[in-house]
VOKERO-795963 format. One record per residue (C-alpha): x, y, z; residue in three letters. Coordinates in steps of 0.2 Angstrom, whole numbers, plus 2048, in hexadecimal, padded with zeros to 3 digits. Example, Ala and Ser with C-alpha at 12.3 -4.5 7.8 and 13.67 -1.06 7.14 Angstrom:
<atoms>
83E7EA827ala 8447FB824ser 
</atoms>
This chain:
<atoms>
800800800unk 8078117FBunk 80881F807unk 802831802unk 80B841806unk 80484E813unk 802859803unk 7F784D7FAunk 7E68527F3unk 7DE847800unk 7E485280Eunk 7DF863808unk 7CF86C80Aunk 7C78707F9unk 7C98817F3unk 7C288B7E4unk 7D488F7DEunk 7D787C7DBunk 7CC87D7CCunk 7DB8857C4unk 7DF8737C0unk 7D18737B3unk 7D88837ABunk 7E987B7AAunk 7E086D7A1unk 7D5871792unk 7C987979Dunk 7C188A79Aunk 7BA8987A5unk 7AD8A47A0unk 7A78B47A8unk 7948B67A9unk 7898C37B1unk 7878B77C0unk 7998B47C2unk 7A68A87BAunk 7A38977B4unk 7B08897B1unk 7AE87B7A5unk 7B886D79Dunk 7B4860790unk 7BB84F794unk 7BD83F78Cunk 7B3834797unk 7A38367A2unk 7AC82F7B2unk 7B883E7B0unk 7AA84B7B0unk 7A28437BFunk 7B28427C9unk 7B58557C5unk 7A485A7CBunk 7A784F7DBunk 7B78597DEunk 7AE86A7DBunk 79F8687E5unk 7A88687F7unk 7AF8797F2unk 79D8807F4unk 79B8837E1unk 78D8787D8unk 79386E7C9unk 78B8637BCunk 78F8567AEunk 78885B79Dunk 78D85978Bunk 79786477Funk 79086976Eunk 79A85A767unk 79284D774unk 7A184B77Funk 79F84C792unk 7A185D79Aunk 7A38617ACunk 79F8737B0unk 79C87E7BFunk 78D88A7C2unk 79089C7BFunk 7968A37CFunk 79E8B37D4unk 7AA8AA7DFunk 7B28A37D0unk 7B58B47C9unk 7C68B77D0unk 7CC8A67CAunk 7C68AB7B8unk 7CF8BC7B9unk 7DF8B47BEunk 7DF8A77B0unk 7D98B47A3unk 7E18C2799unk 7D28C978Funk 7CB8BB786unk 7DB8B0787unk 7DF8A3794unk 7EF8A779Dunk 7F889E7ABunk 7FA8AA7BBunk 80C8AE7BEunk 8158A27CAunk 8058977CBunk 8098877D5unk 7FD8797D4unk 7F58737E4unk 7F38617E6unk 7E08637E3unk 7E386D7D3unk 7EE85F7CDunk 7E18537D1unk 7D585C7C7unk 7E185D7B8unk 7E484B7B9unk 7D18487B9unk 7CE8537ABunk 7DD84F79Funk 7E98427A7unk 7ED83179Funk 7FB82479Eunk 80482378Eunk 81081478Eunk 81C81779Cunk 81882979Dunk 8098337A5unk 80284179Bunk 7F88517A0unk 7F0858791unk 7F186B78Eunk 7E5877785unk 7E9877773unk 7E0888771unk 7EB89077Eunk 7FD88D779unk 80489B784unk 7FF891793unk 80A88178Funk 81B887795unk 8158907A5unk 80B8807A9unk 81B8767A7unk 8248817B2unk 8168807BFunk 81886D7C0unk 82B86F7C2unk 82787A7D1unk 81E86B7DAunk 82C85F7D5unk 8258577C5unk 83085C7B6unk 8268587A7unk 82B859794unk 81F863788unk 81A85877Aunk 80F85B76Bunk 81186E76Cunk 80D87075Aunk 801861759unk 7EE85F75Cunk 7F085A76Funk 7FF863778unk 80385A788unk 80F85A797unk 817849798unk 81D8437A9unk 82A8357A7unk 83382B7B4unk 82E8227C3unk 83382F7D0unk 82983D7C7unk 81A8337C5unk 81A82E7D7unk 81B8407DCunk 80B8447D1unk 8028357D9unk 80883A7EAunk 80084B7E7unk 7F08467DFunk 7EB8377EAunk 7E18287E6unk 7D58277D6unk 7C38287D6unk 7BB8167D9unk 7B68147C7unk 7C18067BEunk 7C38117AFunk 7CB81F7BAunk 7D78127C2unk 7DD80E7B1unk 7E08207ACunk 7E88257BDunk 7FB8277BFunk 8048177C5unk 8158137CBunk 8148007CAunk 
</atoms>
């Protein structure tokens, strides 16, 4: 049985700022007259359900719906409590990474839930292909927490941060905690076996 760090997502209280992990992934924020809303299109329904389950303890309502293309989508309610997060991650209509952003364990967990997957011996965190200026700062943000990734596919359809090596993947796993109980989630979770 593995032992998790005192910094793991399982030991932290949920916070609105943790939803930055969805924005590090291909998630979007939108300002409305009722406050900001955060949404992310994901590959699987279990991902959307797990994301919503992580959001609700922050006091923000979340729901699973479908994108226009029919993919699962997790989204928050429009809420003024999300406006500050939206502003930090936006420069006009463009997504940006706040200077010196360091992902919390819970924000990393949300990033993994939204866009993490094993790829051979590596673990990959997908980035937003529509926000290329966020890729290098997000790589630097992972370095700040002891996970040095490699940017791959920068000019391709799906840019990602590739995490290679047992030590780096163990650090990621230590931070994000155990997977949701769904067997599909277990198969997509980082592993150091």
